[in-house]
N, C-alpha and C positions, 0 to 999 in steps of 0.2 A: 196352457195360458198362464201368464204371470199371476201370482197371488194378488188379490185386491182387498183393500180395507173396506170397512163398512160404509154404506151410503150415508152421506151427510150433506148438509146444505153448505155450498161454498161461501167463503167470506169474500165478497166482491169488493174491490177497492172503491170507496165512496167517491173519490175524485173522478174515476172513470165513469161511474154511473151519472154523476152530476154533469159531467161534460157532455155525455150523450143526450141527456134530457134537455140541457140548455141548447145544444145544437139543434135538436128537433124543433124547439120553439123558435129559434133563430131562423131556421130554414123556412118555417111556415110564414114568418113575418116578411122574410125576403121575397118569397114567391108572391105573397099577396101584394106587396108594394110594386112588384114588377108586372102584376097581372098575369102570372104564370101559375094558375091553379092546377093545370093538368100537364102531363108529359107530352113532349113532341114526338115521342117514339111510340105511336099507337101500335105499330107492328110488333113491338116487344110484348104487348099485352099488359096493360095496367090494371088498376083496381086494387082494392084492399087485400083480398085473399086471406087465408088463414092456414094454420098447420093442417095437413092431411091427417085423417084418423090413423092412429098408431105410429105417428112420426117419431115419437121418442123411443118406442120399442125398436123401430127399424134402425135408428141411429145407434142405439145400445148394442144391437146385434152386429152392426157394421164395425163399431169401435172394438168390440170383443175380437172379431176376426182380425182386425188390424193389429191388435196387441198380441195375437198369437205369434206374430213374426218378430216381436220385439225381443232383442237379445239382452237379458238382464245382466249378463256379465260385462259386456262392453257398453251397455246402456245406450243402444241405438237400434236402428233397423239396418241389418247388413245388406249391401255394403255401400251405402251412399251417404256422404257427409251432409250436403245441403238438403237432400231429400229428407233426411232424418230430422233436420230442423223444422221443415214444413210439416212433417208428420207429428212432431212434438206439439207444434202450435195447434194443429187440428185436434189432437187429443185434449189439449187444454180448453179449446173452444167447446168441445163436447161436454166437458165438465161444467163449464159456465152455463151452457144452454140447458142442461138436464138436471143439474144439482147433484149428479153422481160423481163424487170426488174420489172414487176408488182407485184412480190411476195417479194420484198425487205422489205416492212413493216413487213410481217410475220416473216421473218428471223430475223430481228432486235428485234421483240417482243419476239421471242424464246430465243434470247441471253439475253436480259435485264431481263426478268422474271425468267428464269430458271438458272441463275448463282447464285441464292440464295440457302441456305440450305433448305431441306424439311424433315419432319419426315418420317419414314418408312410407306409405304402404300399410300403416297400422289402422288409421281411420279414413284415409284418403290417399290418392296417389301423390298428393302434395304433403309436405311436412306441415303439421299443425303447430303454430307458434305459441299457443296458449291463449286463454280467454276467447276461444272459438274463432281465432283469426288464422289466416294463411295467405298465400299469394293470391288466392281467389277472393277479391274484395267483396263480390256479391254474396259469396257463401257466408261471410261474416254478417252481412246484413240480414240474411234469413234468420240466423241465430239471435240477432238483436231483437227482431220482431217477436220471436218466440218468447224471449225472456221478459219483454214488456207485457205480453199476454199472461205469463206466469205471475208477474207482479199484480196485474189486475185481478187475477183469481185469488191470490193468497194474501196480498198486502205485504209480502216479505221484501224488505228493502234490498236484499242482496241481488234479487233479479233485476230490479231497476238500475242498480249500480253497474251490473254487468252490461246491460243494454247501453248505458252511457259510455262505458269503457269501449264498447264496440263502435259506438258512434264517433268517439274521438279517433279511434283507429281509422275509420273510413274517411274522416275529415282530412287526414294526412294525405289522401289521394285526390283531394279537390285541387284542380290545377287550372288557373286562368291563363296560363301561357299557351295552351292548346285549345282551340275552339272557344275561347273566352270563358271557360269554366267547365264544370262537370266533374264527376268522380270517375277515375280510371277503373276499368273492369278488373285489371290485374296489377300485380306488383311491378311487372315489367313495363307498364304504362304503354301498352300497344293499342288499346281500343277503348273508346267511350261508347257506352250502349244504354239501351232503355232499361234493362233490368236493374243494373247497378244504381242508376240515378232515380228510378222509381222507388227502389228500396230506400234510398237516401232521403227522399222527400217524406215518405211515410214515417220512417224511423225518427227523423228530426222533429216532425210535427207531433208524433206520439210523446217523445221526451218532453217537449215544451208543455204539452197538455197534462203532464204528470209532475212536473217540477215547479213548485211554488216560486213565484218571483222570477222565473226564467225570462231572459231576453235573447240569450246567445243562440239557443236551439231554434227559436222562432225566426231569428234573422237568417239562420242557415236554411231553414225550411223554405222561407220565402224566396231566398236567392236561388236555391235548387229548383224550385217550381218554375220561377221565371226563366231560368236558363233552359230547362227542358222544353218549356213551351216555345221558346224561340230557337231551339237547336236545329229544327228541320226534321227531327225524328217523327213528328206527328204530321201525317200527310193531310191533304186538302179534304179528305173524306173523314177525318177524325180518327184514323187508324194509326196505331203506334208501330212504326217500323223498328227493326232490331237495333240499329246503331248508326254510327257515323263513319264515313270514309276518312282517309288520312288528310284530305283537304276539307274536312268538316262539313261534308254534305251527307244527307241521308243516303244510306247504302241501298235503300229500297228492298231490303231483305224481308223474309217471311213475317207476316203478321201473326204473332203468337198470342194466345189468349192471356197468358200471365203478364206480358208486358202491358196489354190493355188494362188488365185488372189492377196492376200496381199503380198505373197512372190515375185510375179512378180512386183507388184507396188513398193515394197521396193527396188528391184534391179534397176529398171529404174530411180527412183529418186536418188538413190545413184550414179548411173552412171552419171547423170547430174552434180552431185557435184564433181566427181573425174575424169571422163573420163577413168575409169579403164575398159579395154577391157574384162578382166576376169569376172567382175561383169555383164557386158552386155551379155556375152556369157551364163552365168548361168541363167539370166532372160529369155533368149530365150529358153534355155533347159526346164525351168519350163513351159513356154508357149507352147512349142511343146508337152510336156507331157499332159498339161491340155486341149489341143484342140484335142487330139487323143485317150486318154486312155478310155477304156470302163467303168472305175469307174466314169467318169464324162460326157461322151458323148455317145449318142445313135442315130444312123442314122444322125450324123452331128449336133445334137442339144444338148445343155447343159441339163443334166438330173441328178438331185441329186438321191442318193440311195432311198430316201423317196418319190420321186415324183410319181412313178408308183402306189404305194399303196395309195397315197394321204394322208399320215399320217405325213407329215412334221410339226414340231412344229412351233410356231411363229418365232423362231430364223431362222430356215432353210428356211423359205419362202423368205428371202431376200438375200440368199447366192449367187445365180447366178448373180444377178445384180452387186455385188461387184467384182466378177471375171471378168465380161465383161468390167467393168469400167477400171480396171488396164490392162487387155489385150489390150484394145483400146489405153490406154495411151502409152504402149510399141509400138504398131503398128504405132501410129501417129509419133513416133520418129524415125522410120526406113524408109529409102528411098524406099525400095522394098515393104513395106506394106504387109508383109507375112501373116498376120492374117486377112486381110480386108474381104476376102470372107467369112471366118468363122463368123466374127462379123456381116456382112450384112445378113448372113443366119439366125442368131438369131432374128434380127429385123423383117425380112420377116415372119418368122414362128410365132412370137408373134402376129403380126397384123393379119395374115391370119387365124391362128388356135387357138389362145389363148385369144380371145376377145369375150365378150358377147354383147348383144344388147345395153347395156348402155356404151360400150367402157371400161368396166372394164377388166383388164388384169390379167390372172390367174397364178397359180402355175406352170402348165405344159406348157412350151414354145412350145412343139410339139403338144399341144392340146390333145384330146382324153379323154375318160372317166376313164382310169386307171383300175386296176384289182379289187380294193376294194371300192374305194370312187370316187365320182364325182370330177371334177376339183374344185379347191378352189380359191375364189376371195375375197381379202380384200385389205386394203391400203398397207400392206407389200408386197403382190405380185404385186400390182400396181407400187410401187416404184422400185422394182427389175426389172420388165419388162420395165419400163420407161428408165432405164439405158441402156437396149439393143437398144431402139429407139434412144437415144442420141448418142450412139456409132456409129450409122449409119449416123451421121451428121459430118461436118468438124469441127476440133478443131480450136482454135484461130490461 
């Protein structure tokens, strides 16, 4: 396992802390004014809840196992570029939640080494153009979110500057000439989808909430949110479909948990920026759908379409952790904590049923052998399940 520095208390960025506290108070006032003191998603399992005994120790063990696969030379987890961005953000969140900042050197090493350009085949099948950008616009968005999180943890301006650079790069792919707006998924401009635009809304709102006096990023966040809500990608049941056809209609493709989670995450971050009760209500509707729909939940446990067969590709292995991260973010901001029992159920199931003898955490959070293949364990599934364990711990 990579060498770790001594345990210290993290220096959390005061703007982030004040934003979250102000948002929580604003949420309470909004709900009271609307007469909405309780969730509409009773099936999700509301109630206050609290960390399970030993939650921090479980998270620490899971983080250590994840870091066993970190390559200190190339400063990533081989061999997935965007997945490494999500894993980096997960490790940062672990440090925020626990106060154990022993992995800060690895985070900084990842930043300093991998901001450089790389030829195709070195860090991705695509050429990396520098500043964590490539032809895959969504990949850049994941790195942008990771560096905002690093800024929140450390207060180091270089991380926020990089996130803003990535945001400007993504903005170059906002195109009103096709489907009235939205960010293209790729440099070739062949597809507009939920993941890229969910990332865009979350990142732009995060940047606004951290840059004093900003109006530009807020305008972009609002425009992105409004466009996505009207794009047709969100169906009548509140489920986020994968993307749009060439004639700007929903393609009706698979409901993946990470798309649902990003839409929730974009909504709560934009609500922090604006106090718009309609945005908050929409975020809750998306969360209600995501915690009850059979497309995403089986017997109370998050389950991707590919989980049962065990044929999820390396991308899908990390989807559920992204969903629970943003569901927990919403829940932490609501006084009634309507999704707490759902979140806690995921953590309990992961530890009890989805863990092998080496404390590796697998693909199927409900455990079991599946219909075609045995459960899958690798660093991607580890990072995803670690997010469930972290959601079982108190936020700042």
